[in-house]
C-alpha angles and dihedrals in degrees: 000000000000091000091048092051090047091055092049090049091053088059090061096257129119113225118221119206115200122188116186128203089014092174090077090082095040095114099025113126128204106162087329131344109331093212093067092049090051094049091050087053092048091050089050090052096046114026100027107033099019091218102133150357115248126203119188111193128198137163090201105097093188089057091048090052091050093049097042093050092050105121094221091064097052108129091001103078136043127212113224117189113212096200136174119282119276114242097267093050092043092055091047090050090051089052090051093048093048091050094047100039104028101026091224142080132265127217120245094244091060092047089051090049092053093047093047091059105037104016118209100324104138096209091058093044093053092046094049095049091047091052091052087077090075108011141051120256093243091052092051096046094044090052093050093050094044092049094049092044092053090051090055092046091051090047092052094043092056095046119116127141106330129200119226125190117208113178106314096335129092121212134186120229119198124217093239090055091055093047092049092056092046090052090054092047090050090056100042106023090225141035133201113254091229091061095057126069110249093234090058099047091041088057096045094045092048088054091052092243095114134029124215122216101197095192097055092029091232131147118202138158116282088249141352087258089057090052092053090046092052090053093048093046095049091051093047091051090047091240095133 
């Protein structure tokens, strides 16, 4: 690979290596953890030989935190958050989708209604606009919220004492600890990582309830829809 990149570089082009879902090899061992051998190779390609740019992608925010905080990468890697659209961009994206998929326009109040429920997550926006071909907006949004709420209710109903492994240590998380954090999230929409016990946020992030931004040290629901669902579920279970 190094020779290939070197040949491409000689032609005046800069190769870009993209590896998606990088967390899959997180615990793979080949004479030691493979991930560290790979990062040493990536550093050799980028910082030492200047042959290529390397992007390692992952949707696992716990894995990203582990990698980013690895001492060997200090000053050698940058964390880039690919987040949901902000409101302005989300509304513009809705306009684009409506024009392309429905061949019409959509009033601002409907765009606001969509954004209020799902935020700027592209996958939800595409799905909603597609469904508008055969369903009403209220029907679509009510279904999304009901479905997500039921997932949270089922998650909470099945909770007991849960084991969480962090590094080489095993911790026990109690149901009431989880509920207490969800109640705080429901009120504030986000929490600072330093204010939540690692065993609790590790568990909630691993269950795709919360997302961890390791740079800002912020924990927030996986989506705005998840935040609404947490609120609805807690009220329905009489936990608030």
